[in-house]
Each structure stands twice: as C-alpha cells, then as structure tokens.
Gaussian input, Z-matrix of N, CA and C with variables (Angstrom, degrees):
# hf/3-21g

backbone

0 1
 N
 C     1     B1
 C     2     B2     1     A1
 N     3     B3     2     A2     1     D1
 C     4     B4     3     A3     2     D2
 C     5     B5     4     A4     3     D3
 N     6     B6     5     A5     4     D4
 C     7     B7     6     A6     5     D5
 C     8     B8     7     A7     6     D6
 N     9     B9     8     A8     7     D7
 C    10    B10     9     A9     8     D8
 C    11    B11    10    A10     9     D9
 N    12    B12    11    A11    10    D10
 C    13    B13    12    A12    11    D11
 C    14    B14    13    A13    12    D12
 N    15    B15    14    A14    13    D13
 C    16    B16    15    A15    14    D14
 C    17    B17    16    A16    15    D15
 N    18    B18    17    A17    16    D16
 C    19    B19    18    A18    17    D17
 C    20    B20    19    A19    18    D18
 N    21    B21    20    A20    19    D19
 C    22    B22    21    A21    20    D20
 C    23    B23    22    A22    21    D21
 N    24    B24    23    A23    22    D22
 C    25    B25    24    A24    23    D23
 C    26    B26    25    A25    24    D24
 N    27    B27    26    A26    25    D25
 C    28    B28    27    A27    26    D26
 C    29    B29    28    A28    27    D27
 N    30    B30    29    A29    28    D28
 C    31    B31    30    A30    29    D29
 C    32    B32    31    A31    30    D30
 N    33    B33    32    A32    31    D31
 C    34    B34    33    A33    32    D32
 C    35    B35    34    A34    33    D33
 N    36    B36    35    A35    34    D34
 C    37    B37    36    A36    35    D35
 C    38    B38    37    A37    36    D36
 N    39    B39    38    A38    37    D37
 C    40    B40    39    A39    38    D38
 C    41    B41    40    A40    39    D39
 N    42    B42    41    A41    40    D40
 C    43    B43    42    A42    41    D41
 C    44    B44    43    A43    42    D42
 N    45    B45    44    A44    43    D43
 C    46    B46    45    A45    44    D44
 C    47    B47    46    A46    45    D45
 N    48    B48    47    A47    46    D46
 C    49    B49    48    A48    47    D47
 C    50    B50    49    A49    48    D48
 N    51    B51    50    A50    49    D49
 C    52    B52    51    A51    50    D50
 C    53    B53    52    A52    51    D51
 N    54    B54    53    A53    52    D52
 C    55    B55    54    A54    53    D53
 C    56    B56    55    A55    54    D54
 N    57    B57    56    A56    55    D55
 C    58    B58    57    A57    56    D56
 C    59    B59    58    A58    57    D57
 N    60    B60    59    A59    58    D58
 C    61    B61    60    A60    59    D59
 C    62    B62    61    A61    60    D60
 N    63    B63    62    A62    61    D61
 C    64    B64    63    A63    62    D62
 C    65    B65    64    A64    63    D63
 N    66    B66    65    A65    64    D64
 C    67    B67    66    A66    65    D65
 C    68    B68    67    A67    66    D66
 N    69    B69    68    A68    67    D67
 C    70    B70    69    A69    68    D68
 C    71    B71    70    A70    69    D69
 N    72    B72    71    A71    70    D70
 C    73    B73    72    A72    71    D71
 C    74    B74    73    A73    72    D72
 N    75    B75    74    A74    73    D73
 C    76    B76    75    A75    74    D74
 C    77    B77    76    A76    75    D75
 N    78    B78    77    A77    76    D76
 C    79    B79    78    A78    77    D77
 C    80    B80    79    A79    78    D78
 N    81    B81    80    A80    79    D79
 C    82    B82    81    A81    80    D80
 C    83    B83    82    A82    81    D81
 N    84    B84    83    A83    82    D82
 C    85    B85    84    A84    83    D83
 C    86    B86    85    A85    84    D84
 N    87    B87    86    A86    85    D85
 C    88    B88    87    A87    86    D86
 C    89    B89    88    A88    87    D87
 N    90    B90    89    A89    88    D88
 C    91    B91    90    A90    89    D89
 C    92    B92    91    A91    90    D90
 N    93    B93    92    A92    91    D91
 C    94    B94    93    A93    92    D92
 C    95    B95    94    A94    93    D93
 N    96    B96    95    A95    94    D94
 C    97    B97    96    A96    95    D95
 C    98    B98    97    A97    96    D96
 N    99    B99    98    A98    97    D97
 C   100   B100    99    A99    98    D98
 C   101   B101   100   A100    99    D99
 N   102   B102   101   A101   100   D100
 C   103   B103   102   A102   101   D101
 C   104   B104   103   A103   102   D102
 N   105   B105   104   A104   103   D103
 C   106   B106   105   A105   104   D104
 C   107   B107   106   A106   105   D105
 N   108   B108   107   A107   106   D106
 C   109   B109   108   A108   107   D107
 C   110   B110   109   A109   108   D108
 N   111   B111   110   A110   109   D109
 C   112   B112   111   A111   110   D110
 C   113   B113   112   A112   111   D111
 N   114   B114   113   A113   112   D112
 C   115   B115   114   A114   113   D113
 C   116   B116   115   A115   114   D114
 N   117   B117   116   A116   115   D115
 C   118   B118   117   A117   116   D116
 C   119   B119   118   A118   117   D117
 N   120   B120   119   A119   118   D118
 C   121   B121   120   A120   119   D119
 C   122   B122   121   A121   120   D120
 N   123   B123   122   A122   121   D121
 C   124   B124   123   A123   122   D122
 C   125   B125   124   A124   123   D123
 N   126   B126   125   A125   124   D124
 C   127   B127   126   A126   125   D125
 C   128   B128   127   A127   126   D126
 N   129   B129   128   A128   127   D127
 C   130   B130   129   A129   128   D128
 C   131   B131   130   A130   129   D129
 N   132   B132   131   A131   130   D130
 C   133   B133   132   A132   131   D131
 C   134   B134   133   A133   132   D132
 N   135   B135   134   A134   133   D133
 C   136   B136   135   A135   134   D134
 C   137   B137   136   A136   135   D135
 N   138   B138   137   A137   136   D136
 C   139   B139   138   A138   137   D137
 C   140   B140   139   A139   138   D138
 N   141   B141   140   A140   139   D139
 C   142   B142   141   A141   140   D140
 C   143   B143   142   A142   141   D141
 N   144   B144   143   A143   142   D142
 C   145   B145   144   A144   143   D143
 C   146   B146   145   A145   144   D144
 N   147   B147   146   A146   145   D145
 C   148   B148   147   A147   146   D146
 C   149   B149   148   A148   147   D147
 N   150   B150   149   A149   148   D148
 C   151   B151   150   A150   149   D149
 C   152   B152   151   A151   150   D150
 N   153   B153   152   A152   151   D151
 C   154   B154   153   A153   152   D152
 C   155   B155   154   A154   153   D153
 N   156   B156   155   A155   154   D154
 C   157   B157   156   A156   155   D155
 C   158   B158   157   A157   156   D156
 N   159   B159   158   A158   157   D157
 C   160   B160   159   A159   158   D158
 C   161   B161   160   A160   159   D159
 N   162   B162   161   A161   160   D160
 C   163   B163   162   A162   161   D161
 C   164   B164   163   A163   162   D162
 N   165   B165   164   A164   163   D163
 C   166   B166   165   A165   164   D164
 C   167   B167   166   A166   165   D165
 N   168   B168   167   A167   166   D166
 C   169   B169   168   A168   167   D167
 C   170   B170   169   A169   168   D168
 N   171   B171   170   A170   169   D169
 C   172   B172   171   A171   170   D170
 C   173   B173   172   A172   171   D171
 N   174   B174   173   A173   172   D172
 C   175   B175   174   A174   173   D173
 C   176   B176   175   A175   174   D174
 N   177   B177   176   A176   175   D175
 C   178   B178   177   A177   176   D176
 C   179   B179   178   A178   177   D177
 N   180   B180   179   A179   178   D178
 C   181   B181   180   A180   179   D179
 C   182   B182   181   A181   180   D180
 N   183   B183   182   A182   181   D181
 C   184   B184   183   A183   182   D182
 C   185   B185   184   A184   183   D183
 N   186   B186   185   A185   184   D184
 C   187   B187   186   A186   185   D185
 C   188   B188   187   A187   186   D186
 N   189   B189   188   A188   187   D187
 C   190   B190   189   A189   188   D188
 C   191   B191   190   A190   189   D189
 N   192   B192   191   A191   190   D190
 C   193   B193   192   A192   191   D191
 C   194   B194   193   A193   192   D192

   B1=1.4544
   B2=1.5320
   B3=1.3210
   B4=1.4645
   B5=1.5256
   B6=1.3261
   B7=1.4591
   B8=1.5241
   B9=1.3260
   B10=1.4631
   B11=1.5230
   B12=1.3165
   B13=1.4690
   B14=1.5262
   B15=1.3278
   B16=1.4608
   B17=1.5221
   B18=1.3300
   B19=1.4686
   B20=1.5180
   B21=1.3375
   B22=1.4638
   B23=1.5298
   B24=1.3293
   B25=1.4660
   B26=1.5244
   B27=1.3260
   B28=1.4630
   B29=1.5263
   B30=1.3282
   B31=1.4686
   B32=1.5242
   B33=1.3252
   B34=1.4613
   B35=1.5249
   B36=1.3216
   B37=1.4682
   B38=1.5233
   B39=1.3250
   B40=1.4603
   B41=1.5265
   B42=1.3242
   B43=1.4707
   B44=1.5273
   B45=1.3229
   B46=1.4684
   B47=1.5290
   B48=1.3284
   B49=1.4677
   B50=1.5227
   B51=1.3341
   B52=1.4687
   B53=1.5247
   B54=1.3214
   B55=1.4602
   B56=1.5251
   B57=1.3154
   B58=1.4648
   B59=1.5261
   B60=1.3203
   B61=1.4652
   B62=1.5243
   B63=1.3348
   B64=1.4622
   B65=1.5263
   B66=1.3210
   B67=1.4581
   B68=1.5231
   B69=1.3148
   B70=1.4587
   B71=1.5213
   B72=1.3267
   B73=1.4562
   B74=1.5216
   B75=1.3201
   B76=1.4643
   B77=1.5229
   B78=1.3344
   B79=1.4667
   B80=1.5249
   B81=1.3237
   B82=1.4653
   B83=1.5311
   B84=1.3181
   B85=1.4666
   B86=1.5237
   B87=1.3277
   B88=1.4606
   B89=1.5293
   B90=1.3333
   B91=1.4631
   B92=1.5255
   B93=1.3240
   B94=1.4690
   B95=1.5290
   B96=1.3160
   B97=1.4655
   B98=1.5272
   B99=1.3291
   B100=1.4657
   B101=1.5233
   B102=1.3185
   B103=1.4719
   B104=1.5232
   B105=1.3238
   B106=1.4613
   B107=1.5345
   B108=1.3236
   B109=1.4669
   B110=1.5263
   B111=1.3312
   B112=1.4636
   B113=1.5250
   B114=1.3508
   B115=1.4714
   B116=1.5304
   B117=1.3276
   B118=1.4661
   B119=1.5295
   B120=1.3272
   B121=1.4672
   B122=1.5232
   B123=1.3168
   B124=1.4617
   B125=1.5235
   B126=1.3213
   B127=1.4661
   B128=1.5267
   B129=1.3293
   B130=1.4664
   B131=1.5275
   B132=1.3196
   B133=1.4661
   B134=1.5232
   B135=1.3238
   B136=1.4643
   B137=1.5304
   B138=1.3317
   B139=1.4605
   B140=1.5156
   B141=1.3164
   B142=1.4616
   B143=1.5247
   B144=1.3240
   B145=1.4661
   B146=1.5239
   B147=1.3336
   B148=1.4610
   B149=1.5297
   B150=1.3243
   B151=1.4608
   B152=1.5259
   B153=1.3192
   B154=1.4625
   B155=1.5292
   B156=1.3190
   B157=1.4620
   B158=1.5291
   B159=1.3241
   B160=1.4668
   B161=1.5240
   B162=1.3378
   B163=1.4679
   B164=1.5279
   B165=1.3170
   B166=1.4678
   B167=1.5187
   B168=1.3297
   B169=1.4694
   B170=1.5231
   B171=1.3289
   B172=1.4688
   B173=1.5228
   B174=1.3176
   B175=1.4639
   B176=1.5290
   B177=1.3326
   B178=1.4643
   B179=1.5209
   B180=1.3254
   B181=1.4677
   B182=1.5254
   B183=1.3312
   B184=1.4632
   B185=1.5249
   B186=1.3073
   B187=1.4607
   B188=1.5237
   B189=1.3225
   B190=1.4657
   B191=1.5183
   B192=1.3062
   B193=1.4685
   B194=1.4918
   A1=111.31
   A2=116.29
   A3=119.77
   A4=111.36
   A5=116.70
   A6=120.05
   A7=110.15
   A8=116.99
   A9=121.15
   A10=111.74
   A11=116.72
   A12=120.98
   A13=110.72
   A14=115.93
   A15=120.31
   A16=110.70
   A17=116.68
   A18=120.74
   A19=110.35
   A20=117.31
   A21=120.96
   A22=110.50
   A23=117.18
   A24=121.04
   A25=110.87
   A26=117.08
   A27=121.02
   A28=110.79
   A29=116.67
   A30=120.52
   A31=111.50
   A32=116.43
   A33=120.18
   A34=110.46
   A35=117.09
   A36=120.49
   A37=111.34
   A38=116.78
   A39=121.08
   A40=110.75
   A41=117.45
   A42=121.61
   A43=110.15
   A44=117.11
   A45=120.64
   A46=110.03
   A47=117.67
   A48=120.73
   A49=111.62
   A50=117.45
   A51=119.97
   A52=110.78
   A53=116.08
   A54=120.34
   A55=110.52
   A56=117.18
   A57=120.87
   A58=111.65
   A59=117.20
   A60=120.90
   A61=110.93
   A62=116.91
   A63=120.90
   A64=113.56
   A65=117.84
   A66=120.94
   A67=113.11
   A68=116.29
   A69=121.50
   A70=108.84
   A71=115.70
   A72=118.64
   A73=110.31
   A74=115.28
   A75=121.41
   A76=110.11
   A77=116.57
   A78=121.08
   A79=111.90
   A80=116.88
   A81=119.93
   A82=111.22
   A83=116.91
   A84=120.35
   A85=110.24
   A86=116.33
   A87=120.83
   A88=110.22
   A89=116.99
   A90=121.33
   A91=110.38
   A92=116.59
   A93=120.45
   A94=110.61
   A95=116.60
   A96=120.20
   A97=111.42
   A98=117.33
   A99=120.05
   A100=114.69
   A101=118.53
   A102=120.21
   A103=112.77
   A104=117.53
   A105=120.25
   A106=110.34
   A107=117.06
   A108=120.32
   A109=113.18
   A110=117.11
   A111=119.43
   A112=112.46
   A113=119.88
   A114=118.38
   A115=112.91
   A116=117.04
   A117=119.61
   A118=110.14
   A119=117.07
   A120=120.53
   A121=111.78
   A122=117.04
   A123=120.65
   A124=111.13
   A125=116.80
   A126=121.13
   A127=110.38
   A128=116.77
   A129=120.33
   A130=111.18
   A131=117.47
   A132=119.14
   A133=111.58
   A134=117.97
   A135=120.62
   A136=109.59
   A137=116.68
   A138=120.36
   A139=111.86
   A140=117.34
   A141=121.96
   A142=110.84
   A143=116.75
   A144=121.27
   A145=110.90
   A146=116.52
   A147=119.45
   A148=111.69
   A149=117.34
   A150=120.56
   A151=110.32
   A152=116.60
   A153=120.33
   A154=111.55
   A155=116.23
   A156=120.23
   A157=110.74
   A158=116.53
   A159=121.35
   A160=110.25
   A161=117.26
   A162=120.59
   A163=111.65
   A164=116.72
   A165=120.22
   A166=110.38
   A167=117.20
   A168=120.25
   A169=111.13
   A170=117.00
   A171=120.41
   A172=110.64
   A173=115.88
   A174=120.84
   A175=110.70
   A176=117.17
   A177=121.03
   A178=111.23
   A179=117.33
   A180=121.25
   A181=110.31
   A182=117.45
   A183=121.28
   A184=112.05
   A185=117.85
   A186=120.31
   A187=113.31
   A188=118.24
   A189=120.56
   A190=110.46
   A191=116.91
   A192=121.06
   A193=112.77
   D1=-25.92
   D2=179.44
   D3=-63.36
   D4=-36.54
   D5=178.69
   D6=-63.11
   D7=-41.05
   D8=178.27
   D9=-61.54
   D10=-42.23
   D11=178.41
   D12=-65.19
   D13=-40.48
   D14=179.18
   D15=-63.05
   D16=-46.34
   D17=-179.31
   D18=-63.61
   D19=-42.54
   D20=178.58
   D21=-61.17
   D22=-46.83
   D23=-179.58
   D24=-63.30
   D25=-41.67
   D26=179.36
   D27=-62.63
   D28=-46.88
   D29=-178.91
   D30=-65.35
   D31=-39.87
   D32=177.99
   D33=-63.84
   D34=-45.04
   D35=176.85
   D36=-61.36
   D37=-38.34
   D38=178.21
   D39=-61.68
   D40=-45.02
   D41=179.21
   D42=-64.78
   D43=-41.11
   D44=178.61
   D45=-63.45
   D46=-42.43
   D47=177.99
   D48=-64.29
   D49=-40.40
   D50=175.44
   D51=-60.55
   D52=-42.16
   D53=179.16
   D54=-60.68
   D55=-43.12
   D56=179.05
   D57=-66.27
   D58=-40.48
   D59=-179.37
   D60=-63.66
   D61=-44.06
   D62=-176.34
   D63=-90.67
   D64=-1.70
   D65=178.41
   D66=70.42
   D67=30.46
   D68=179.34
   D69=-116.09
   D70=171.25
   D71=177.58
   D72=-84.66
   D73=164.71
   D74=177.16
   D75=-57.28
   D76=-41.81
   D77=-177.42
   D78=-67.62
   D79=-36.11
   D80=178.13
   D81=-67.27
   D82=-44.51
   D83=177.78
   D84=-64.89
   D85=-40.50
   D86=178.17
   D87=-60.24
   D88=-42.13
   D89=177.93
   D90=-63.47
   D91=-46.57
   D92=-178.52
   D93=-60.83
   D94=-44.35
   D95=-177.07
   D96=-69.39
   D97=-49.73
   D98=-170.33
   D99=-93.75
   D100=-20.51
   D101=-179.28
   D102=-107.90
   D103=-13.71
   D104=179.95
   D105=-117.58
   D106=-62.29
   D107=-174.14
   D108=-67.77
   D109=-45.36
   D110=-177.88
   D111=-60.36
   D112=-48.08
   D113=177.84
   D114=-62.48
   D115=-37.39
   D116=178.37
   D117=-62.79
   D118=-46.71
   D119=179.33
   D120=-65.15
   D121=-36.45
   D122=178.77
   D123=-64.97
   D124=-47.40
   D125=179.17
   D126=-64.78
   D127=-41.31
   D128=179.42
   D129=-63.97
   D130=-40.18
   D131=-179.52
   D132=-69.19
   D133=-36.07
   D134=175.85
   D135=-66.00
   D136=-43.25
   D137=176.84
   D138=-61.51
   D139=-41.44
   D140=177.87
   D141=-63.33
   D142=-40.42
   D143=178.55
   D144=-59.78
   D145=-49.51
   D146=-178.17
   D147=-68.39
   D148=-34.73
   D149=176.17
   D150=-61.85
   D151=-45.75
   D152=179.20
   D153=-66.03
   D154=-37.06
   D155=178.56
   D156=-62.47
   D157=-42.25
   D158=177.96
   D159=-65.13
   D160=-42.98
   D161=179.01
   D162=-61.73
   D163=-41.06
   D164=179.71
   D165=-64.84
   D166=-43.57
   D167=178.37
   D168=-61.17
   D169=-44.52
   D170=178.70
   D171=-61.60
   D172=-42.52
   D173=179.61
   D174=-62.64
   D175=-43.31
   D176=179.10
   D177=-64.58
   D178=-40.40
   D179=179.67
   D180=-65.30
   D181=-43.42
   D182=-179.59
   D183=-64.27
   D184=-35.04
   D185=-175.39
   D186=-90.62
   D187=-5.71
   D188=175.12
   D189=-78.59
   D190=-28.88
   D191=-174.55
   D192=-82.18

C-alpha cells in the first residue's frame, strides 16, 4: 500500500507543479489532463490499433499470393 501512496503523492505533486508552471489552478490542470488529454490519447491509441491491424491484414494478404 505504501507504493500506492507514493505514486498518488508523486502524481499530485506533478499536477500541482504543472499548475504553477502554467499559472493555472490545480483543478484546471486536472480538468485538462483527465477530461481533455486523456480521452484524446485514448481515442488516438484505439484508432492507431485498428489502423495497424488493417495494415497487418493487408500485408498478410499480399504476401500469401
């Protein structure tokens, strides 16, 4: 459980430092990270996965013939 507390404290300090660097509040940075950036990265990674899956299938089909 100590590792979990350490990771939580580190991440919280990281968000607070980002807020100080950009002159925003903790809540604003938290919103940007978890409500804007995270969904964008999640959707992009799913799109990248399916793109690669299609490329692999095409490659396999081309090399079977």
